[in-house]
C-alpha positions in Angstrom: -31.1 -1.8 25.3 -31.5 -2.7 21.1 -34.5 -1.4 21.2 -34.0 1.6 23.0 -31.7 3.1 21.0 -33.5 2.4 17.9 -35.9 4.5 19.6 -33.8 7.0 20.6 -32.7 7.2 16.8 -36.2 7.1 15.3 -37.6 10.6 17.7 -33.6 11.8 16.7 -34.7 11.5 12.6 -37.7 12.5 13.2 -36.5 16.2 15.2 -34.2 16.7 12.5 -36.8 16.6 9.4 -38.6 18.7 11.4 -36.0 21.4 12.1 -34.9 20.9 8.2 -38.6 21.3 7.0 -38.6 24.9 5.5 -41.4 27.1 7.1 -44.4 27.9 4.2 -44.9 31.4 4.8 -47.3 33.7 2.6 -46.1 37.2 1.8 -48.8 39.9 0.4 -46.2 42.5 -2.0 -47.8 45.7 -2.9 -46.9 46.8 -6.4 -48.4 49.7 -8.3 -47.4 47.3 -11.3 -48.4 43.9 -10.1 -45.9 41.3 -11.0 -43.9 43.6 -13.5 -43.3 46.5 -11.1 -39.7 47.0 -9.3 -40.8 46.0 -6.3 -42.1 43.0 -6.9 -39.2 42.4 -8.9 -36.8 42.9 -5.8 -39.6 40.3 -3.6 -38.8 37.8 -6.3 -34.9 38.2 -5.0 -35.7 38.0 -2.0 -37.9 34.8 -1.8 -34.9 33.0 -3.2 -32.9 34.2 -1.0 -35.0 32.9 1.8 -35.1 29.3 1.5 -31.5 29.7 2.1 -32.8 30.7 6.2 -35.4 28.1 5.8 -39.1 29.7 4.3 -40.6 28.3 1.6 -41.8 32.2 0.2 -45.3 32.2 -2.0 -45.6 35.8 -3.3 -48.8 37.1 -3.3 -48.8 40.7 -6.1 -51.3 43.5 -4.7 -51.6 46.6 -7.3 -53.4 48.2 -3.7 -51.7 49.0 -0.8 -54.8 49.0 1.1 -56.0 46.0 0.3 -51.9 43.7 0.9 -52.4 45.7 4.4 -55.8 44.3 5.7 -54.7 40.9 4.1 -51.6 40.7 5.9 -54.3 42.6 9.0 -56.9 39.3 8.3 -54.2 36.7 8.5 -54.2 35.9 4.9 -50.3 36.8 4.5 -48.0 36.2 6.9 -45.7 39.4 6.3 -46.4 42.4 3.9 -44.4 44.5 1.5 -46.0 48.2 1.4 -44.7 52.1 1.5 -43.3 52.8 5.3 -46.1 55.6 5.5 -48.5 52.9 5.9 -46.3 50.1 8.0 -45.6 53.3 10.4 -48.3 51.8 12.0 -46.5 48.9 13.0 -43.2 50.2 14.1 -42.7 53.9 14.2 -39.3 54.2 14.2 -38.5 52.2 11.4 -41.2 54.2 10.0 -40.0 57.2 10.4 -37.2 57.3 8.2 -39.5 58.5 5.4 -39.8 61.6 7.7 -39.9 65.6 6.0 -36.1 66.8 5.2 -34.9 63.8 7.1 -33.5 62.3 4.3 -32.1 65.1 1.8 -30.0 62.6 -0.3 -29.8 59.3 -1.6 -26.0 58.9 0.5 -28.0 60.3 3.7 -30.7 57.6 3.1 -27.8 54.3 2.4 -26.1 55.6 6.0 -29.7 55.2 7.5 -30.9 52.2 6.5 -27.7 50.7 7.4 -27.7 51.6 10.5 -31.2 50.7 11.2 -31.0 47.4 10.2 -28.1 46.6 12.2 -28.2 43.7 14.2 -27.9 46.6 17.0 -31.2 47.3 16.3 -32.9 44.5 16.4 -34.6 45.0 19.1 -36.6 47.8 17.9 -37.0 46.4 15.1 -39.9 43.7 16.7 -43.1 45.3 18.2 -46.3 44.3 20.2 -49.5 45.3 19.3 -53.1 44.3 21.0 -50.9 40.9 22.0 -49.7 40.8 18.7 -45.4 40.9 17.8 -44.8 42.3 14.2 -41.2 42.7 13.3 -39.8 44.8 10.3 -38.1 42.2 8.5 -36.4 44.7 5.5 -36.5 48.2 4.4 -36.2 49.1 0.9 -35.7 52.2 -0.9 -37.8 53.6 -3.3 -36.2 57.2 -3.8 -36.2 61.5 -2.9 -39.6 62.5 -3.2 -40.0 65.4 -5.3 -42.8 68.7 -5.8 -44.4 68.7 -9.0 -46.4 71.9 -10.2 -48.9 71.6 -13.0 -48.0 75.5 -13.2 -44.1 76.6 -13.9 -45.4 79.7 -12.0 -46.1 77.7 -9.2 -42.0 78.2 -7.8 -41.5 78.8 -4.4 -43.8 77.3 -0.8 -45.3 81.0 -0.5 -47.4 80.6 -4.1 -48.0 76.9 -2.8 -51.2 78.5 -0.6 -54.0 78.1 -2.0 -53.4 75.4 -4.1 -54.7 72.2 -4.5 -51.7 69.1 -3.1 -52.5 65.5 -3.2 -51.8 63.5 0.2 -51.3 60.3 1.4 -54.8 60.0 3.8 -53.3 58.2 6.0 -50.4 60.3 6.7 -50.6 62.5 9.0 -47.6 64.2 8.5 -47.9 65.3 4.6 -51.6 66.5 5.8 -49.8 68.7 8.8 -47.1 70.1 6.6 -49.6 71.0 3.4 -51.8 73.2 5.7 -48.8 74.7 7.2 -47.9 76.7 4.2 -51.3 77.2 3.4 -52.0 74.5 0.6 -55.9 73.1 0.2 -55.0 68.6 1.6 -56.9 66.8 -1.2 -57.0 63.3 0.5 -55.8 61.0 -1.7 -54.3 57.2 -1.7 -51.0 55.6 -3.2 -52.9 54.4 -5.9 -55.1 57.3 -7.5 -52.7 60.3 -6.3 -50.8 61.1 -9.4 -53.9 60.1 -11.7 -55.4 63.7 -9.0 -52.0 65.5 -10.5 -52.5 64.0 -14.0 -56.1 64.9 -15.0 -56.1 68.3 -13.1 -57.9 67.9 -10.4 -55.1 68.7 -8.0 -52.3 71.3 -9.0 -49.2 70.0 -7.1 -48.1 66.5 -5.4 -45.1 65.2 -4.3 -43.4 61.8 -5.8 -40.4 59.9 -6.3 -38.9 59.6 -9.6 -39.5 56.1 -9.3 -43.5 56.5 -10.0 -42.4 59.1 -13.0 -42.6 56.8 -16.0 -45.1 54.5 -14.2 -47.5 56.6 -13.6 -46.6 58.6 -16.1 -45.9 62.5 -14.1 -45.0 63.7 -17.7 -49.0 64.1 -18.4 -49.5 66.0 -15.8 -46.6 68.2 -16.2 -47.6 68.6 -19.9 -45.6 71.8 -21.6 -46.0 74.1 -18.3 -45.2 72.1 -15.5 -42.1 71.4 -12.9 -40.2 69.9 -10.7 -38.5 71.0 -7.6 -35.4 70.0 -7.7 -35.1 69.7 -3.5 -35.9 66.1 -2.2 -38.7 66.8 0.6 -38.4 62.9 2.0 -36.9 59.8 1.8 -39.7 57.2 0.0 -38.5 53.6 1.6 -40.7 50.4 1.8 -40.8 48.0 5.2 -40.9 44.5 5.0 -43.4 43.6 8.0 -43.6 40.1 9.4 -45.0 37.6 11.8 -41.7 36.4 13.7 -43.8 33.7 15.0 -44.6 31.7 11.6 -41.1 32.1 10.7 -37.6 30.6 11.4 -35.8 31.4 13.9 -33.1 34.7 13.8 -34.8 35.1 9.9 -35.6 38.3 10.6 -32.5 39.7 11.5 -30.6 37.4 8.7 -33.4 39.3 5.8 -32.4 42.4 7.2 -28.8 41.8 6.3 -30.1 40.5 2.6 -32.1 44.1 2.5 -28.3 46.0 3.2 -26.1 43.9 1.2 -28.6 45.0 -1.6 -28.6 49.2 -0.6 -26.6 49.6 -3.7 -27.9 47.9 -6.1 -31.6 49.9 -5.1 -29.4 53.1 -5.2 -28.0 52.4 -8.5 -31.7 52.2 -9.6 -32.9 54.8 -8.5 -29.9 57.1 -9.5 -30.4 55.9 -12.4 -34.4 56.6 -12.4 -33.7 60.5 -11.0 -31.5 60.8 -14.6 -33.6 60.0 -16.2 -36.9 63.1 -15.6 -36.0 65.5 -18.2 -34.3 68.7 -17.8 -36.9 71.0 -18.6 -39.4 70.2 -16.1 -35.7 70.9 -13.2 -37.2 74.0 -11.5 -33.6 74.8 -9.4 -33.8 76.5 -5.9 -31.0 79.6 -5.4 -29.0 78.5 -2.4 -30.9 81.2 -0.1 -34.1 79.7 -0.7 -32.6 75.8 -0.3 -31.8 76.6 3.4 -35.0 78.4 4.2 -37.2 74.8 3.0 -34.4 73.2 5.4 -35.6 75.1 8.6 -39.4 75.2 8.1 -39.2 71.0 7.1 -37.1 71.4 10.4 -39.5 73.0 12.3 -42.3 70.4 11.5 -40.3 67.4 11.8 -39.5 68.1 15.0 -43.4 69.0 15.7 -44.8 67.0 14.4 -42.3 64.4 16.5 -43.4 66.2 19.6 -46.9 65.1 18.6 -46.2 61.5 18.7 -45.6 60.7 15.1 -42.4 60.4 14.2 -40.1 58.8 16.7 -37.6 61.1 18.3 -35.0 58.1 18.5 -35.3 57.9 14.3 -34.8 61.5 14.4 -31.2 61.3 16.0 -30.0 58.8 14.4 -30.9 60.7 10.6 -29.2 63.9 11.9 -26.4 62.0 12.5 -26.5 60.7 8.8 -27.3 64.0 7.5 -24.7 65.8 9.3 -21.5 62.5 8.6 -22.7 64.0 5.5 -22.6 67.4 5.5 -21.1 68.7 8.5 -20.8 72.2 7.2 -24.7 72.5 7.7 -26.4 74.7 9.8 -28.2 72.0 11.6 -25.2 70.4 13.6 -24.7 72.8 15.8 -28.2 72.8 17.3 -30.1 71.2 19.6 -33.9 69.7 19.2 -33.4 66.3 16.9 
């Protein structure tokens, strides 16, 4: 009997050591500035928190987003931080927060991201593709994208007709909308879309304030450029993992961490947006704002019908917009 008890004690000890041993995981982090970028620094803070959730994290910086994604696909990383536009392939619900015109302010973005990451939507964060399971374990805001033009005489969407506009090649929504306004879509990547603007290969580009200084957008603006002071979409980054490589319940603990850190993230974004010189800001009149909002709304509805955006997220975003601005023309309309 004594031997049996000792054996049981030994097995219990082995079981305890197995359950308490941290899961070692490799995480690819896309940041144009590598280890010195804001995204990588945020990932470092997250990695420290992840220790208490049972994961020992090794961060792998990637300055090329396509490389980060390919490494994840090849199994070189157990998780990856990348823009939601590229991550949409893994989860359309989370990846649709970046819908054109869907999130016209940081206040609305905070509501939408908080709701998406809430525990009630846990099942929507998990998808299965080709027999492989993926989970969105976090969404981080990068701020509103604004349109920058090299010539301030392009002061309306109508005057964009025929102009060259840098678009991200993997985001069908951008290509379709640019073509709808009569501009010429120039296929680009995150690593070179602003460079094309700065060296004159394109006339227009959309980017968040987050990219203004690091990518030196002011070089493309020069003395005659301008920024439409009208958000066209909210840029976010998604954290996608293979859940089987992480401890049980890790995904929700991670999502809760991202929600808790949203105020800090938006404080940084507001500071970066305020840092863009007033001389570049081109303000639209109320009539033009409504016109462009309607144009983006029509585009969103069309893109959702085409299967590019998730219909459920479009409903979430509309509720978020109308909770902040109840007088908005769309709040009494059906369609989203």
